[in-house]
N, CA and C atoms as a LAMMPS dump frame, in Angstrom:
ITEM: TIMESTEP
0
ITEM: NUMBER OF ATOMS
594
ITEM: BOX BOUNDS ff ff ff
-5.0000000000000000e+02 5.0000000000000000e+02
-5.0000000000000000e+02 5.0000000000000000e+02
-5.0000000000000000e+02 5.0000000000000000e+02
ITEM: ATOMS id mol type element x y z
1 1 1 N 209.221 448.254 153.097
2 1 2 C 208.467 449.054 154.039
3 1 3 C 209.403 449.531 155.138
4 2 1 N 209.535 450.842 155.344
5 2 2 C 210.507 451.338 156.309
6 2 3 C 210.058 451.164 157.747
7 3 1 N 211.026 451.233 158.646
8 3 2 C 210.733 451.177 160.071
9 3 3 C 209.958 452.43 160.448
10 4 1 N 208.894 452.324 161.288
11 4 2 C 208.141 453.514 161.668
12 4 3 C 209.044 454.565 162.292
13 5 1 N 208.782 455.822 161.953
14 5 2 C 209.586 456.927 162.463
15 5 3 C 208.729 457.825 163.326
16 6 1 N 209.232 458.173 164.51
17 6 2 C 208.484 459.023 165.42
18 6 3 C 209.206 460.362 165.522
19 7 1 N 209.257 461.102 164.429
20 7 2 C 209.963 462.368 164.38
21 7 3 C 208.953 463.48 164.131
22 8 1 N 209.453 464.703 163.977
23 8 2 C 208.57 465.845 163.758
24 8 3 C 207.722 465.604 162.505
25 9 1 N 206.4 465.815 162.626
26 9 2 C 205.535 465.529 161.478
27 9 3 C 205.749 466.476 160.311
28 10 1 N 205.521 465.951 159.13
29 10 2 C 205.582 466.758 157.922
30 10 3 C 204.306 467.582 157.803
31 11 1 N 204.361 468.72 157.106
32 11 2 C 203.152 469.507 156.886
33 11 3 C 202.088 468.651 156.206
34 12 1 N 200.862 468.761 156.678
35 12 2 C 199.774 468.005 156.08
36 12 3 C 199.545 466.637 156.683
37 13 1 N 200.327 466.253 157.707
38 13 2 C 200.111 464.962 158.352
39 13 3 C 198.708 464.927 158.95
40 14 1 N 198.036 463.793 158.788
41 14 2 C 196.656 463.665 159.232
42 14 3 C 196.576 463.259 160.697
43 15 1 N 195.653 463.853 161.435
44 15 2 C 195.482 463.569 162.869
45 15 3 C 194.658 462.303 163.059
46 16 1 N 195.105 461.461 163.987
47 16 2 C 194.412 460.21 164.301
48 16 3 C 194.53 459.94 165.801
49 17 1 N 193.768 458.973 166.268
50 17 2 C 193.807 458.602 167.679
51 17 3 C 193.558 457.107 167.81
52 18 1 N 194.142 456.499 168.843
53 18 2 C 193.894 455.093 169.162
54 18 3 C 193.52 454.99 170.638
55 19 1 N 192.729 453.983 170.965
56 19 2 C 192.315 453.751 172.347
57 19 3 C 193.056 452.548 172.914
58 20 1 N 193.839 452.796 173.962
59 20 2 C 194.494 451.712 174.703
60 20 3 C 193.574 451.42 175.881
61 21 1 N 192.735 450.41 175.74
62 21 2 C 191.669 450.152 176.704
63 21 3 C 192.014 448.968 177.601
64 22 1 N 192.23 449.277 178.872
65 22 2 C 192.515 448.25 179.877
66 22 3 C 191.23 447.877 180.605
67 23 1 N 191.168 446.619 181.03
68 23 2 C 190.012 446.166 181.794
69 23 3 C 190.396 445.016 182.696
70 24 1 N 189.427 444.549 183.472
71 24 2 C 189.616 443.38 184.328
72 24 3 C 188.819 442.25 183.707
73 25 1 N 189.514 441.341 183.045
74 25 2 C 188.858 440.244 182.357
75 25 3 C 188.853 438.975 183.177
76 26 1 N 188.356 437.887 182.609
77 26 2 C 188.295 436.607 183.334
78 26 3 C 189.673 436.049 183.667
79 27 1 N 190.702 436.476 182.928
80 27 2 C 192.066 436.005 183.181
81 27 3 C 192.948 437.106 183.745
82 28 1 N 192.336 438.081 184.439
83 28 2 C 193.1 439.168 185.02
84 28 3 C 193.09 440.4 184.141
85 29 1 N 193.919 441.384 184.46
86 29 2 C 193.952 442.618 183.673
87 29 3 C 194.255 442.322 182.211
88 30 1 N 193.567 443.047 181.321
89 30 2 C 193.78 442.801 179.899
90 30 3 C 193.713 444.11 179.123
91 31 1 N 193.988 444.017 177.826
92 31 2 C 193.931 445.17 176.939
93 31 3 C 193.23 444.732 175.656
94 32 1 N 192.478 445.647 175.065
95 32 2 C 191.7 445.325 173.875
96 32 3 C 192.532 445.535 172.613
97 33 1 N 192.554 444.513 171.765
98 33 2 C 193.211 444.61 170.465
99 33 3 C 192.238 444.169 169.372
100 34 1 N 192.423 444.718 168.193
101 34 2 C 191.661 444.287 167.029
102 34 3 C 192.64 443.769 165.981
103 35 1 N 192.124 443.047 165.021
104 35 2 C 192.93 442.669 163.863
105 35 3 C 192.207 443.185 162.628
106 36 1 N 192.923 443.951 161.827
107 36 2 C 192.321 444.568 160.647
108 36 3 C 192.065 443.518 159.559
109 37 1 N 191.042 443.75 158.78
110 37 2 C 190.679 442.816 157.713
111 37 3 C 191.783 442.747 156.66
112 38 1 N 191.969 441.578 156.083
113 38 2 C 193.017 441.396 155.073
114 38 3 C 192.648 442.059 153.752
115 39 1 N 191.394 442.477 153.614
116 39 2 C 190.946 443.095 152.367
117 39 3 C 191.25 444.591 152.301
118 40 1 N 191.724 445.189 153.392
119 40 2 C 192.001 446.621 153.41
120 40 3 C 193.243 446.948 152.58
121 41 1 N 193.292 448.172 152.091
122 41 2 C 194.448 448.612 151.306
123 41 3 C 195.612 449.053 152.181
124 42 1 N 195.323 449.494 153.419
125 42 2 C 196.36 449.968 154.333
126 42 3 C 196.357 449.133 155.601
127 43 1 N 197.537 448.708 156.03
128 43 2 C 197.713 447.959 157.281
129 43 3 C 196.831 446.708 157.325
130 44 1 N 196.658 446.067 156.184
131 44 2 C 195.794 444.889 156.089
132 44 3 C 196.286 443.767 156.992
133 45 1 N 195.361 443.151 157.716
134 45 2 C 195.663 441.999 158.545
135 45 3 C 196.462 442.286 159.793
136 46 1 N 196.741 443.533 160.081
137 46 2 C 197.6 443.851 161.231
138 46 3 C 196.792 444.025 162.512
139 47 1 N 197.268 443.44 163.625
140 47 2 C 196.672 443.738 164.923
141 47 3 C 196.896 445.212 165.26
142 48 1 N 195.928 445.788 165.969
143 48 2 C 195.998 447.214 166.262
144 48 3 C 195.141 447.536 167.476
145 49 1 N 195.368 448.706 168.036
146 49 2 C 194.416 449.262 168.985
147 49 3 C 193.258 449.837 168.168
148 50 1 N 192.039 449.828 168.726
149 50 2 C 190.954 450.495 168.002
150 50 3 C 191.329 451.953 167.757
151 51 1 N 191.032 452.441 166.574
152 51 2 C 191.368 453.837 166.3
153 51 3 C 191.309 454.168 164.828
154 52 1 N 191.555 455.443 164.542
155 52 2 C 191.522 455.912 163.172
156 52 3 C 191.643 457.42 163.13
157 53 1 N 191.345 457.974 161.975
158 53 2 C 191.465 459.417 161.786
159 53 3 C 190.478 460.192 162.659
160 54 1 N 190.887 461.374 163.059
161 54 2 C 190.003 462.272 163.796
162 54 3 C 189.149 463.015 162.781
163 55 1 N 187.845 462.786 162.829
164 55 2 C 186.924 463.42 161.897
165 55 3 C 186.601 464.848 162.344
166 56 1 N 186.186 465.695 161.405
167 56 2 C 185.852 467.084 161.76
168 56 3 C 184.8 467.184 162.86
169 57 1 N 183.853 466.231 162.898
170 57 2 C 182.789 466.291 163.907
171 57 3 C 183.225 465.753 165.27
172 58 1 N 184.402 465.144 165.355
173 58 2 C 184.917 464.661 166.641
174 58 3 C 185.407 465.833 167.476
175 59 1 N 185.17 465.76 168.763
176 59 2 C 185.664 466.789 169.679
177 59 3 C 187.049 466.378 170.173
178 60 1 N 187.999 466.253 169.244
179 60 2 C 189.378 465.938 169.599
180 60 3 C 189.676 464.449 169.621
181 61 1 N 190.895 464.087 170.052
182 61 2 C 191.341 462.69 169.997
183 61 3 C 190.578 461.741 170.907
184 62 1 N 190.135 462.216 172.082
185 62 2 C 189.396 461.326 172.981
186 62 3 C 188.089 460.889 172.333
187 63 1 N 187.355 461.84 171.798
188 63 2 C 186.089 461.507 171.148
189 63 3 C 186.307 460.584 169.952
190 64 1 N 187.369 460.835 169.196
191 64 2 C 187.651 460.002 168.029
192 64 3 C 187.992 458.573 168.446
193 65 1 N 188.818 458.423 169.478
194 65 2 C 189.215 457.093 169.937
195 65 3 C 188.011 456.305 170.443
196 66 1 N 187.134 456.961 171.201
197 66 2 C 185.937 456.284 171.713
198 66 3 C 184.987 455.927 170.577
199 67 1 N 184.83 456.828 169.617
200 67 2 C 183.958 456.544 168.475
201 67 3 C 184.469 455.352 167.68
202 68 1 N 185.77 455.335 167.41
203 68 2 C 186.349 454.235 166.636
204 68 3 C 186.223 452.906 167.384
205 69 1 N 186.401 452.928 168.715
206 69 2 C 186.273 451.688 169.496
207 69 3 C 184.845 451.159 169.441
208 70 1 N 183.875 452.068 169.403
209 70 2 C 182.472 451.663 169.254
210 70 3 C 182.235 451.069 167.872
211 71 1 N 182.729 451.748 166.839
212 71 2 C 182.487 451.296 165.478
213 71 3 C 183.224 450.002 165.155
214 72 1 N 184.431 449.861 165.663
215 72 2 C 185.257 448.704 165.305
216 72 3 C 185.019 447.484 166.187
217 73 1 N 184.651 447.712 167.466
218 73 2 C 184.603 446.583 168.394
219 73 3 C 183.354 446.528 169.255
220 74 1 N 182.475 447.515 169.15
221 74 2 C 181.264 447.506 169.959
222 74 3 C 181.465 447.984 171.384
223 75 1 N 182.542 448.72 171.654
224 75 2 C 182.8 449.228 173.001
225 75 3 C 181.868 450.397 173.29
226 76 1 N 181.034 450.255 174.317
227 76 2 C 180.12 451.325 174.706
228 76 3 C 180.916 452.426 175.411
229 77 1 N 180.993 453.623 174.844
230 77 2 C 181.798 454.693 175.451
231 77 3 C 181.389 455.046 176.873
232 78 1 N 180.105 454.832 177.222
233 78 2 C 179.646 455.198 178.564
234 78 3 C 180.276 454.326 179.642
235 79 1 N 180.824 453.18 179.26
236 79 2 C 181.452 452.291 180.233
237 79 3 C 182.949 452.469 180.349
238 80 1 N 183.497 453.488 179.667
239 80 2 C 184.942 453.71 179.646
240 80 3 C 185.304 454.975 180.417
241 81 1 N 186.223 454.855 181.35
242 81 2 C 186.793 456.022 182.029
243 81 3 C 188.095 456.377 181.327
244 82 1 N 188.166 457.562 180.753
245 82 2 C 189.392 458.001 180.094
246 82 3 C 190.398 458.409 181.165
247 83 1 N 191.592 457.801 181.111
248 83 2 C 192.627 458.074 182.099
249 83 3 C 193.505 459.248 181.7
250 84 1 N 193.931 459.268 180.446
251 84 2 C 194.81 460.338 179.978
252 84 3 C 195.026 460.2 178.475
253 85 1 N 195.567 461.248 177.882
254 85 2 C 196.075 461.156 176.523
255 85 3 C 197.593 461.163 176.613
256 86 1 N 198.228 460.385 175.779
257 86 2 C 199.684 460.286 175.754
258 86 3 C 200.225 461.212 174.669
259 87 1 N 201.527 461.485 174.709
260 87 2 C 202.102 462.377 173.691
261 87 3 C 201.852 461.864 172.274
262 88 1 N 201.593 462.795 171.384
263 88 2 C 201.344 462.471 169.981
264 88 3 C 202.576 461.839 169.349
265 89 1 N 202.339 460.834 168.516
266 89 2 C 203.408 460.141 167.801
267 89 3 C 203.208 460.348 166.302
268 90 1 N 204.296 460.492 165.599
269 90 2 C 204.209 460.685 164.153
270 90 3 C 204.675 459.437 163.433
271 91 1 N 203.844 458.952 162.514
272 91 2 C 204.188 457.802 161.682
273 91 3 C 204.494 458.311 160.282
274 92 1 N 205.78 458.338 159.952
275 92 2 C 206.174 458.904 158.662
276 92 3 C 205.672 458.071 157.492
277 93 1 N 205.577 456.753 157.682
278 93 2 C 205.176 455.881 156.579
279 93 3 C 203.757 456.18 156.1
280 94 1 N 202.857 456.405 157.065
281 94 2 C 201.466 456.681 156.702
282 94 3 C 201.102 458.157 156.831
283 95 1 N 202.072 458.975 157.264
284 95 2 C 201.869 460.411 157.432
285 95 3 C 200.666 460.715 158.329
286 96 1 N 200.667 460.083 159.517
287 96 2 C 199.633 460.329 160.517
288 96 3 C 200.27 460.815 161.818
289 97 1 N 199.597 461.737 162.463
290 97 2 C 199.93 462.142 163.827
291 97 3 C 198.94 461.416 164.732
292 98 1 N 199.442 460.475 165.547
293 98 2 C 198.568 459.599 166.325
294 98 3 C 198.632 459.957 167.809
295 99 1 N 197.469 460.234 168.394
296 99 2 C 197.377 460.484 169.832
297 99 3 C 196.841 459.232 170.511
298 100 1 N 197.645 458.549 171.337
299 100 2 C 197.128 457.41 172.106
300 100 3 C 196.291 457.922 173.284
301 101 1 N 195.14 457.303 173.489
302 101 2 C 194.245 457.627 174.6
303 101 3 C 194.143 456.397 175.483
304 102 1 N 194.492 456.536 176.756
305 102 2 C 194.42 455.41 177.693
306 102 3 C 193.092 455.44 178.425
307 103 1 N 192.455 454.27 178.535
308 103 2 C 191.166 454.199 179.213
309 103 3 C 191.046 452.961 180.077
310 104 1 N 190.134 453.042 181.065
311 104 2 C 189.816 451.897 181.928
312 104 3 C 188.379 451.484 181.64
313 105 1 N 188.195 450.184 181.38
314 105 2 C 186.888 449.646 181.031
315 105 3 C 186.109 449.366 182.306
316 106 1 N 185.477 450.396 182.831
317 106 2 C 184.748 450.305 184.095
318 106 3 C 183.563 449.347 183.979
319 107 1 N 182.832 449.434 182.882
320 107 2 C 181.677 448.561 182.636
321 107 3 C 181.819 447.948 181.247
322 108 1 N 182.502 446.798 181.158
323 108 2 C 182.719 446.18 179.838
324 108 3 C 181.411 445.847 179.131
325 109 1 N 181.398 446.067 177.836
326 109 2 C 180.262 445.715 176.998
327 109 3 C 180.649 444.512 176.147
328 110 1 N 179.644 443.875 175.571
329 110 2 C 179.932 442.775 174.653
330 110 3 C 180.665 443.338 173.441
331 111 1 N 181.669 442.604 172.986
332 111 2 C 182.451 443.08 171.846
333 111 3 C 182.369 442.092 170.694
334 112 1 N 182.489 442.629 169.511
335 112 2 C 182.498 441.83 168.286
336 112 3 C 183.037 442.725 167.183
337 113 1 N 183.608 442.12 166.135
338 113 2 C 184.078 442.954 165.023
339 113 3 C 182.954 443.813 164.469
340 114 1 N 183.285 445.074 164.169
341 114 2 C 182.305 445.971 163.566
342 114 3 C 182.131 445.641 162.097
343 115 1 N 182.358 446.603 161.253
344 115 2 C 182.216 446.391 159.813
345 115 3 C 183.145 445.256 159.382
346 116 1 N 182.606 444.169 158.797
347 116 2 C 183.445 443.019 158.434
348 116 3 C 184.52 443.343 157.406
349 117 1 N 184.334 444.42 156.653
350 117 2 C 185.349 444.814 155.687
351 117 3 C 186.506 445.562 156.305
352 118 1 N 186.397 445.891 157.601
353 118 2 C 187.453 446.634 158.275
354 118 3 C 188.11 445.853 159.402
355 119 1 N 187.311 445.122 160.165
356 119 2 C 187.825 444.423 161.347
357 119 3 C 187.537 442.933 161.232
358 120 1 N 188.577 442.119 161.396
359 120 2 C 188.41 440.67 161.299
360 120 3 C 188.27 440.014 162.662
361 121 1 N 188.875 440.619 163.685
362 121 2 C 188.95 439.978 164.998
363 121 3 C 189.026 441.035 166.08
364 122 1 N 188.366 440.752 167.209
365 122 2 C 188.457 441.594 168.397
366 122 3 C 188.816 440.682 169.557
367 123 1 N 189.8 441.07 170.374
368 123 2 C 190.233 440.204 171.466
369 123 3 C 190.648 441.006 172.687
370 124 1 N 190.249 440.515 173.847
371 124 2 C 190.761 441.038 175.112
372 124 3 C 191.97 440.17 175.466
373 125 1 N 193.139 440.749 175.393
374 125 2 C 194.374 439.986 175.58
375 125 3 C 194.907 440.229 176.996
376 126 1 N 195.013 439.171 177.813
377 126 2 C 195.508 439.344 179.179
378 126 3 C 196.927 439.906 179.204
379 127 1 N 197.172 440.811 180.129
380 127 2 C 198.512 441.374 180.312
381 127 3 C 199.508 440.25 180.594
382 128 1 N 199.076 439.238 181.355
383 128 2 C 199.975 438.127 181.693
384 128 3 C 200.481 437.42 180.444
385 129 1 N 199.642 437.311 179.411
386 129 2 C 200.087 436.685 178.166
387 129 3 C 201.064 437.584 177.422
388 130 1 N 200.795 438.875 177.436
389 130 2 C 201.665 439.81 176.718
390 130 3 C 203.066 439.858 177.316
391 131 1 N 203.173 439.78 178.638
392 131 2 C 204.493 439.902 179.27
393 131 3 C 205.181 438.556 179.469
394 132 1 N 204.512 437.466 179.109
395 132 2 C 205.137 436.151 179.188
396 132 3 C 206.32 436.112 178.216
397 133 1 N 207.553 435.884 178.72
398 133 2 C 208.725 435.882 177.824
399 133 3 C 208.591 434.922 176.646
400 134 1 N 207.808 433.857 176.814
401 134 2 C 207.626 432.896 175.722
402 134 3 C 206.865 433.505 174.55
403 135 1 N 206.137 434.609 174.798
404 135 2 C 205.331 435.236 173.754
405 135 3 C 205.983 436.479 173.164
406 136 1 N 207.241 436.751 173.55
407 136 2 C 207.931 437.958 173.1
408 136 3 C 209.02 437.604 172.092
409 137 1 N 209.239 438.473 171.108
410 137 2 C 210.28 438.271 170.112
411 137 3 C 210.58 439.583 169.426
412 138 1 N 211.626 439.592 168.626
413 138 2 C 211.962 440.713 167.755
414 138 3 C 211.746 440.254 166.326
415 139 1 N 211.131 441.1 165.508
416 139 2 C 210.882 440.709 164.126
417 139 3 C 211.741 441.549 163.189
418 140 1 N 212.035 440.954 162.023
419 140 2 C 212.841 441.645 161.021
420 140 3 C 212.339 441.277 159.638
421 141 1 N 212.686 442.131 158.702
422 141 2 C 212.435 441.861 157.289
423 141 3 C 213.474 440.838 156.839
424 142 1 N 213.152 439.957 155.906
425 142 2 C 214.148 438.994 155.432
426 142 3 C 215.434 439.645 154.936
427 143 1 N 215.376 440.934 154.569
428 143 2 C 216.587 441.638 154.13
429 143 3 C 217.54 441.907 155.282
430 144 1 N 217.047 441.718 156.515
431 144 2 C 217.882 441.951 157.686
432 144 3 C 217.496 443.176 158.482
433 145 1 N 216.608 444.019 157.947
434 145 2 C 216.177 445.217 158.658
435 145 3 C 215.268 444.815 159.817
436 146 1 N 215.619 445.243 161.036
437 146 2 C 214.815 444.906 162.204
438 146 3 C 213.676 445.899 162.36
439 147 1 N 212.484 445.358 162.671
440 147 2 C 211.316 446.19 162.885
441 147 3 C 211.071 446.465 164.365
442 148 1 N 211.624 445.656 165.25
443 148 2 C 211.436 445.908 166.669
444 148 3 C 210.687 444.802 167.373
445 149 1 N 210.175 445.106 168.576
446 149 2 C 209.539 444.074 169.4
447 149 3 C 208.23 443.591 168.799
448 150 1 N 207.863 442.364 169.188
449 150 2 C 206.606 441.784 168.722
450 150 3 C 206.077 440.829 169.791
451 151 1 N 204.809 440.464 169.638
452 151 2 C 204.131 439.554 170.567
453 151 3 C 203.382 438.505 169.755
454 152 1 N 203.417 437.251 170.216
455 152 2 C 202.574 436.205 169.64
456 152 3 C 201.528 435.851 170.687
457 153 1 N 200.309 436.342 170.492
458 153 2 C 199.227 436.119 171.449
459 153 3 C 197.913 435.919 170.703
460 154 1 N 197.092 435.002 171.22
461 154 2 C 195.744 434.803 170.686
462 154 3 C 195.719 434.651 169.166
463 155 1 N 196.648 433.854 168.641
464 155 2 C 196.743 433.599 167.195
465 155 3 C 197.052 434.862 166.387
466 156 1 N 197.652 435.86 167.043
467 156 2 C 198.03 437.091 166.346
468 156 3 C 199.529 437.326 166.512
469 157 1 N 200.155 437.874 165.473
470 157 2 C 201.505 438.4 165.579
471 157 3 C 201.353 439.924 165.643
472 158 1 N 201.582 440.465 166.831
473 158 2 C 201.452 441.912 167.036
474 158 3 C 202.83 442.522 166.82
475 159 1 N 202.954 443.425 165.843
476 159 2 C 204.258 443.991 165.516
477 159 3 C 204.067 445.447 165.079
478 160 1 N 205.147 446.083 164.676
479 160 2 C 205.071 447.446 164.158
480 160 3 C 204.704 448.468 165.215
481 161 1 N 203.932 449.482 164.793
482 161 2 C 203.555 450.581 165.678
483 161 3 C 202.864 450.089 166.944
484 162 1 N 201.9 449.164 166.78
485 162 2 C 201.127 448.681 167.929
486 162 3 C 202.028 447.981 168.94
487 163 1 N 202.937 447.138 168.467
488 163 2 C 203.836 446.429 169.381
489 163 3 C 204.793 447.392 170.073
490 164 1 N 205.283 448.388 169.341
491 164 2 C 206.182 449.363 169.95
492 164 3 C 205.499 450.154 171.049
493 165 1 N 204.274 450.615 170.778
494 165 2 C 203.522 451.374 171.78
495 165 3 C 203.144 450.488 172.956
496 166 1 N 202.733 449.263 172.68
497 166 2 C 202.367 448.328 173.736
498 166 3 C 203.561 448.026 174.635
499 167 1 N 204.729 447.852 174.035
500 167 2 C 205.945 447.596 174.81
501 167 3 C 206.22 448.74 175.777
502 168 1 N 206.095 449.966 175.293
503 168 2 C 206.344 451.134 176.137
504 168 3 C 205.316 451.233 177.268
505 169 1 N 204.055 450.981 176.946
506 169 2 C 202.993 451.07 177.951
507 169 3 C 203.174 450.008 179.035
508 170 1 N 203.525 448.794 178.64
509 170 2 C 203.749 447.728 179.627
510 170 3 C 204.923 448.059 180.535
511 171 1 N 205.942 448.68 179.968
512 171 2 C 207.115 449.07 180.753
513 171 3 C 206.752 450.167 181.752
514 172 1 N 206.089 451.208 181.266
515 172 2 C 205.715 452.325 182.141
516 172 3 C 204.733 451.867 183.218
517 173 1 N 203.865 450.92 182.877
518 173 2 C 202.885 450.415 183.837
519 173 3 C 203.465 449.473 184.87
520 174 1 N 204.74 449.113 184.734
521 174 2 C 205.376 448.235 185.7
522 174 3 C 205.074 446.76 185.502
523 175 1 N 204.494 446.412 184.337
524 175 2 C 204.147 445.011 184.07
525 175 3 C 205.266 444.241 183.38
526 176 1 N 206.178 444.925 182.743
527 176 2 C 207.173 444.272 181.89
528 176 3 C 207.997 443.26 182.667
529 177 1 N 208.347 442.163 181.986
530 177 2 C 209.233 441.137 182.539
531 177 3 C 210.407 440.969 181.59
532 178 1 N 211.556 440.576 182.124
533 178 2 C 212.709 440.354 181.232
534 178 3 C 212.376 439.311 180.166
535 179 1 N 212.815 439.596 178.934
536 179 2 C 212.6 438.655 177.834
537 179 3 C 213.797 438.718 176.906
538 180 1 N 213.91 437.731 176.055
539 180 2 C 215.077 437.597 175.189
540 180 3 C 214.879 438.39 173.899
541 181 1 N 215.378 439.636 173.877
542 181 2 C 215.272 440.466 172.68
543 181 3 C 216.128 439.92 171.545
544 182 1 N 217.015 438.978 171.863
545 182 2 C 217.842 438.353 170.848
546 182 3 C 217.13 437.237 170.097
547 183 1 N 215.906 436.929 170.493
548 183 2 C 215.097 435.947 169.75
549 183 3 C 214.491 436.68 168.562
550 184 1 N 215.124 436.537 167.41
551 184 2 C 214.746 437.295 166.216
552 184 3 C 214.154 436.348 165.172
553 185 1 N 213.024 436.754 164.614
554 185 2 C 212.378 435.963 163.571
555 185 3 C 212.019 436.867 162.39
556 186 1 N 212.108 436.318 161.186
557 186 2 C 211.664 437.053 160.011
558 186 3 C 210.147 437.187 160.025
559 187 1 N 209.661 438.312 159.54
560 187 2 C 208.225 438.447 159.372
561 187 3 C 207.741 437.376 158.394
562 188 1 N 206.654 436.693 158.719
563 188 2 C 206.145 435.657 157.811
564 188 3 C 205.797 436.235 156.436
565 189 1 N 205.888 435.399 155.421
566 189 2 C 205.631 435.838 154.046
567 189 3 C 204.246 436.432 153.881
568 190 1 N 203.251 435.831 154.561
569 190 2 C 201.889 436.355 154.404
570 190 3 C 201.753 437.756 155.008
571 191 1 N 202.498 438.016 156.092
572 191 2 C 202.486 439.352 156.702
573 191 3 C 203.16 440.353 155.765
574 192 1 N 204.298 439.953 155.182
575 192 2 C 205.002 440.832 154.245
576 192 3 C 204.156 441.14 153.015
577 193 1 N 203.462 440.131 152.519
578 193 2 C 202.632 440.345 151.344
579 193 3 C 201.535 441.372 151.599
580 194 1 N 200.912 441.275 152.793
581 194 2 C 199.884 442.248 153.141
582 194 3 C 200.477 443.627 153.376
583 195 1 N 201.648 443.677 154.038
584 195 2 C 202.284 444.96 154.338
585 195 3 C 202.74 445.662 153.062
586 196 1 N 203.021 444.889 152.029
587 196 2 C 203.524 445.501 150.784
588 196 3 C 202.454 446.351 150.094
589 197 1 N 201.197 446.246 150.525
590 197 2 C 200.135 447.072 149.941
591 197 3 C 200.24 448.532 150.407
592 198 1 N 200.863 448.723 151.575
593 198 2 C 200.937 450.093 152.139
594 198 3 C 201.791 451.004 151.27
């Protein structure tokens, strides 16, 4: 599985959107993450921001991101203030053009996994846990190919596209703390087995 590429999209790349939803939780500022079901054919078992393809009936990436957050995690769109859309990113491996949408959870709703065949876990992960150097690492394929930054939080290994975007957002937001990027670990066998379906 190749390292994600953020280059000019190929013709026919599909449009998608993800919601980076910040809120004030019981343990301070947090961000919403989901974990995809292991039964999926694509990105099985991977932690992710709520999101998916932009459907024809969606009024652009913001509407798609809010719809997906409702379907996947039970986030009531009326309680979310959209802050901005970030520059579109291209994922060559899955041939998607992804628009990240940043939001503030003004009125948090109860959350739970949506369709059990798609979402296994929903979690509000405190920013303090994400930036704790003890929870940061770099992951690589056993062949030696490095995939980039990762986080171990709430019984999840967050890696790949989500970890890369999260790393950038934490840095731009001024939350980042120095951590040992030289702490490198191989992706676990179970993660590789699921990723090999892509």
